[in-house]
C-alpha positions in Angstrom: 38.7 64.3 -71.6 40.2 60.9 -71.1 38.8 60.6 -67.6 35.4 61.9 -68.7 35.3 59.3 -71.5 36.1 56.5 -69.2 33.3 57.3 -66.8 30.5 55.5 -68.8 32.7 52.6 -69.5 33.5 52.2 -65.8 29.8 52.5 -64.9 28.9 49.8 -67.4 31.6 47.5 -66.1 30.5 48.1 -62.5 26.9 47.4 -63.4 27.8 44.1 -65.1 30.0 43.2 -62.2 27.1 44.0 -59.8 24.8 41.8 -61.9 27.3 39.0 -61.8 27.6 39.4 -58.0 23.8 39.3 -57.6 23.7 36.3 -59.8 26.5 34.6 -57.9 24.9 35.5 -54.6 21.5 34.1 -55.8 23.2 30.9 -56.9 25.0 30.5 -53.5 21.7 31.1 -51.7 20.0 28.5 -53.7 22.9 26.1 -53.2 22.9 26.7 -49.5 19.1 26.3 -49.2 19.3 23.0 -51.1 22.2 21.9 -48.9 20.3 22.9 -45.8 17.2 21.0 -47.0 19.3 17.9 -47.6 20.9 18.3 -44.2 17.6 18.5 -42.5 16.4 15.4 -44.3 19.6 13.6 -43.4 19.3 14.6 -39.7 15.7 13.4 -39.8 16.9 10.0 -41.1 19.5 9.9 -38.4 17.0 10.6 -35.7 14.6 8.1 -37.1 17.2 5.3 -37.2 18.6 6.2 -33.7 16.2 4.0 -31.7 16.8 1.1 -34.0 20.5 1.5 -33.7 20.1 1.6 -29.9 18.0 -1.6 -29.8 20.4 -3.5 -32.1 23.6 -2.4 -30.4 22.3 -3.1 -26.9 21.0 -6.5 -27.9 24.3 -7.4 -29.3 26.1 -6.1 -26.3 23.9 -8.1 -23.9 24.4 -11.3 -25.9 28.2 -11.0 -25.9 28.3 -10.1 -22.2 26.0 -13.0 -21.1 26.8 -15.7 -23.7 30.4 -15.1 -24.7 32.3 -13.3 -22.1 30.5 -14.6 -19.0 32.1 -17.4 -16.9 29.0 -19.4 -17.3 26.7 -18.5 -20.3 23.3 -17.3 -19.0 21.7 -15.6 -22.0 18.0 -16.1 -22.3 14.9 -14.2 -23.5 14.3 -12.7 -20.1 18.0 -12.0 -19.5 17.8 -9.9 -22.7 14.5 -8.1 -21.5 16.1 -7.4 -18.1 19.3 -5.9 -19.5 17.8 -4.0 -22.4 15.2 -2.4 -20.2 17.9 -1.4 -17.8 19.9 0.3 -20.6 16.7 1.9 -22.0 15.6 3.3 -18.6 19.0 4.6 -17.8 19.3 6.3 -21.1 15.9 7.9 -20.8 16.7 9.1 -17.3 19.9 10.8 -18.5 18.1 12.4 -21.4 15.6 13.9 -19.0 18.3 15.2 -16.8 20.1 16.8 -19.7 16.7 18.2 -20.9 15.9 19.8 -17.5 19.4 21.1 -16.7 20.6 22.3 -20.1 17.1 23.2 -21.4 17.6 21.2 -24.6 14.3 20.1 -26.3 13.7 16.4 -26.1 13.6 16.0 -29.9 17.1 17.3 -30.2 18.4 14.6 -27.7 17.2 11.6 -29.7 20.5 11.6 -31.5 22.2 10.7 -28.2 21.0 7.1 -28.9 24.2 6.7 -30.8 26.1 7.3 -27.6 25.1 3.7 -26.6 28.2 2.8 -28.6 30.2 3.6 -25.4 28.6 0.6 -23.7 30.7 -1.6 -25.9 33.9 -0.6 -24.0 33.6 -3.4 -21.4 33.7 -5.9 -24.2 36.9 -4.3 -25.4 38.2 -4.4 -21.9 37.5 -8.1 -21.7 39.2 -8.7 -25.1 42.3 -6.8 -24.1 42.7 -8.2 -20.6 41.5 -11.7 -21.3 39.3 -11.5 -18.3 35.7 -12.7 -18.1 32.9 -10.3 -17.4 31.1 -10.6 -14.1 29.2 -7.4 -14.1 26.7 -7.0 -11.3 24.6 -4.4 -9.5 26.3 -2.4 -6.8 25.9 -3.9 -3.4 26.8 -2.8 0.1 26.0 0.0 2.5 25.4 3.6 1.5 29.0 4.8 2.1 30.4 1.8 0.4 28.4 2.3 -2.8 29.2 6.1 -2.6 32.9 5.3 -2.6 32.5 3.0 -5.6 30.6 5.8 -7.4 33.4 8.4 -6.6 36.0 6.0 -8.2 33.8 5.3 -11.2 33.4 1.8 -9.7 37.1 1.0 -10.0 37.0 0.0 -6.3 34.2 -2.5 -7.1 36.2 -5.3 -8.6 33.3 -7.1 -10.4 32.4 -3.9 -12.3 35.9 -2.6 -13.0 35.4 -3.1 -16.8 32.9 -0.3 -16.7 35.3 2.4 -15.4 36.4 3.7 -18.8 32.8 3.8 -20.1 31.6 5.8 -17.0 34.4 8.3 -17.3 33.7 9.0 -20.9 30.0 9.3 -20.3 30.6 11.9 -17.5 33.1 13.8 -19.6 30.9 13.6 -22.7 27.8 15.1 -21.0 29.9 17.7 -19.3 31.5 18.8 -22.7 28.0 18.8 -24.3 26.8 21.0 -21.5 29.6 23.5 -22.0 29.2 23.6 -25.8 25.4 24.3 -25.4 25.5 26.8 -22.5 29.0 28.2 -22.5 28.7 27.9 -18.7 31.2 25.6 -17.0 29.0 25.5 -13.9 25.9 24.2 -15.7 28.0 21.8 -17.7 29.5 20.3 -14.6 26.0 20.2 -13.0 24.7 18.3 -16.0 27.6 15.8 -15.8 27.3 15.2 -12.1 23.5 14.9 -12.1 23.6 12.5 -15.1 26.3 10.4 -13.4 24.3 10.4 -10.1 21.2 9.1 -11.9 23.3 6.4 -13.6 24.7 5.3 -10.3 21.2 5.1 -8.8 20.3 2.7 -11.7 23.3 0.7 -10.8 22.2 -0.2 -7.3 20.6 -3.6 -6.7 17.1 -2.2 -5.7 14.8 -5.2 -6.2 15.1 -9.0 -5.7 13.0 -12.0 -4.9 12.1 -12.7 -1.3 14.3 -13.6 0.5 17.2 -11.7 -1.0 20.3 -10.7 1.0 21.6 -8.1 -1.5 18.6 -6.2 -2.8 17.3 -3.1 -1.1 13.7 -4.3 -1.5 12.5 -7.9 -1.6 9.3 -8.9 -3.4 7.3 -12.0 -3.0 6.5 -13.4 -6.5 6.3 -16.7 -8.4 8.4 -15.1 -11.2 12.1 -15.9 -11.6 14.6 -13.2 -10.9 15.1 -12.0 -14.5 11.3 -11.8 -15.1 10.8 -9.9 -11.9 13.5 -7.3 -12.5 12.4 -7.0 -16.2 8.9 -6.1 -15.2 10.0 -3.7 -12.5 12.2 -2.0 -15.1 9.4 -2.0 -17.6 7.2 0.0 -15.1 10.1 2.5 -14.6 10.6 2.7 -18.4 6.9 3.3 -19.0 6.8 6.2 -16.5 9.9 7.8 -17.9 8.6 7.5 -21.4 5.4 9.2 -20.4 7.4 12.1 -18.9 9.5 12.3 -22.1 6.3 12.4 -24.3 4.9 15.1 -22.0 8.0 17.2 -22.0 8.3 16.9 -25.8 4.9 18.7 -26.0 3.1 15.8 -27.6 0.3 15.8 -25.1 -0.5 19.5 -25.3 -3.2 19.1 -27.9 -6.4 17.2 -27.1 -5.6 17.3 -23.4 -9.1 16.3 -22.4 -8.9 13.2 -24.6 -5.7 12.2 -22.9 -7.2 12.6 -19.5 -10.2 10.5 -20.4 -7.9 7.9 -21.9 -5.8 7.8 -18.7 -8.9 7.4 -16.6 -10.2 4.6 -18.8 -6.8 2.9 -18.7 -6.7 2.9 -14.9 -10.2 1.5 -14.7 -9.3 -1.3 -17.2 -6.1 -2.1 -15.2 -8.1 -2.3 -12.0 -10.7 -4.6 -13.6 -8.1 -6.9 -15.1 -6.2 -7.2 -11.9 -9.4 -8.0 -10.1 -10.2 -10.7 -12.6 -6.7 -12.2 -12.1 -7.3 -12.3 -8.3 -10.9 -13.6 -8.7 -9.9 -16.5 -11.0 -6.8 -17.2 -8.9 -4.7 -17.0 -12.1 -2.2 -15.1 -9.9 -2.1 -15.5 -6.2 0.5 -13.1 -4.8 -0.3 -9.4 -4.5 2.6 -8.2 -6.7 1.8 -10.5 -9.5 -1.9 -9.5 -9.4 -1.1 -5.8 -9.3 1.3 -5.7 -12.3 -0.7 -8.0 -14.5 -2.8 -5.2 -16.0 -0.1 -2.9 -17.4 -0.5 -3.9 -21.0 -4.3 -3.7 -20.7 -3.9 -0.1 -19.3 -1.7 0.9 -22.2 -4.0 -0.7 -24.8 -7.1 1.0 -23.4 -5.3 4.4 -23.3 -4.4 4.0 -27.0 -8.0 3.0 -28.0 -9.6 5.7 -26.0 -7.3 8.4 -27.3 -8.1 7.3 -30.8 -11.8 7.4 -30.1 -12.0 10.6 -28.1 -9.3 12.5 -29.9 -10.2 12.1 -33.6 -11.8 15.5 -33.6 -9.4 17.1 -31.2 -6.2 16.4 -33.1 -4.4 13.9 -30.9 -0.7 13.7 -31.8 -0.1 10.9 -34.2 3.6 10.7 -33.1 2.5 10.3 -29.4 0.1 7.5 -30.4 2.9 5.9 -32.4 5.3 6.0 -29.5 2.7 4.7 -27.0 1.8 1.9 -29.4 5.4 0.9 -29.6 5.5 1.0 -25.8 2.5 -1.3 -25.7 4.3 -3.9 -27.9 7.3 -3.8 -25.6 5.0 -4.4 -22.6 3.4 -7.4 -24.4 6.8 -8.8 -25.3 7.9 -8.6 -21.6 4.6 -9.5 -19.8 2.8 -11.6 -22.4 4.7 -14.9 -21.6 4.1 -14.3 -17.9 0.4 -13.7 -18.4 -0.1 -16.9 -20.3 2.5 -18.8 -18.1 4.8 -19.6 -20.9 7.9 -18.0 -19.4 9.5 -21.3 -18.5 10.7 -21.8 -22.0 12.3 -18.3 -22.0 14.5 -18.5 -19.0 17.9 -20.2 -18.3 18.1 -23.8 -17.1 19.4 -22.7 -13.7 16.4 -20.3 -13.1 14.1 -23.1 -14.1 15.6 -25.5 -11.6 15.4 -22.8 -8.8 11.7 -22.3 -9.7 11.0 -26.0 -9.5 12.7 -26.3 -6.1 10.7 -23.4 -4.8 7.4 -25.0 -6.0 8.4 -28.4 -4.6 9.1 -26.8 -1.2 5.7 -25.2 -1.0 3.6 -27.8 -2.9 5.3 -31.2 -2.4 4.2 -33.9 -4.8 2.0 -36.5 -3.1 3.7 -39.8 -2.4 2.6 -42.8 -4.5 0.6 -45.1 -2.1 2.0 -48.5 -1.4 0.1 -51.8 -1.2 -0.3 -51.4 2.6 -1.9 -48.0 2.1 -4.8 -49.3 0.0 
């Protein structure tokens, strides 16, 4: 009888306990959902701030390298453009390699911008050792550069401060690959490919004619930092276009983008022809590259005009607009011939000597010449 009497009591207790469990579970679910929503917002903020962090950190790093730790300070506007575009292009190349090898969406790799912190290690090396930074592009024959790459440039004395940074970049990407894929082979492949791309960026590819170190010499009136900055700007523009495409931002309103591209190419050709016709620029390279900002501007305007009804990606337009302002910042002073105030004194002297050698100033006539 006792056991029979306890049955309803036990059932009522079990029911109340179940209700409390349901209530507790519901509260936990609500708390978890709220926490997850907050986490998503926080990650969005991190991703949104990542490019700004990249820009500020790289600018500070370039200034300290070229103005503080260099044997002879050579920081200038175009020194900053040159170095920052090198970092940006290298980063985008590595992001695309990771995207293709590890199959990680582009949007999930934006957070890697914070990895630029590793580029501060050469500054730490200079502080600890007391040595000045004389970082340069890799020079020499194929096997010589290959040897430097295998030793993480430890055998290249000028760039020895970069060895620790390069090792950590290689290990970091390899570890990321393993965490994502759980495949050691794909992880190593991602690390090796990323490092190989990084070493390609480290080679001294372009220089002014004549140049005994660069792989390719280009005839131009621009000073060295202007030239390399513009070449890197073109590479960065192409890489950014690939990244936007792989992020799926061009999938909608494809016809509008095709028309925008065609209009941009036409505007570029017309602007370059105008530069040649007016003799504003004389050398073929200078004429050819002059229309890049015009191309991007026309692409943006045409996409806006043709894609309003097709749903052109606002994010894509925002990124391309940002790219346009970068192009104007790099090429604007060159187009209006105001770059002389934005280069170092040494570069200005070299440019003056080059001009004097080709266009010597006429001699003031004496009394006997009148």
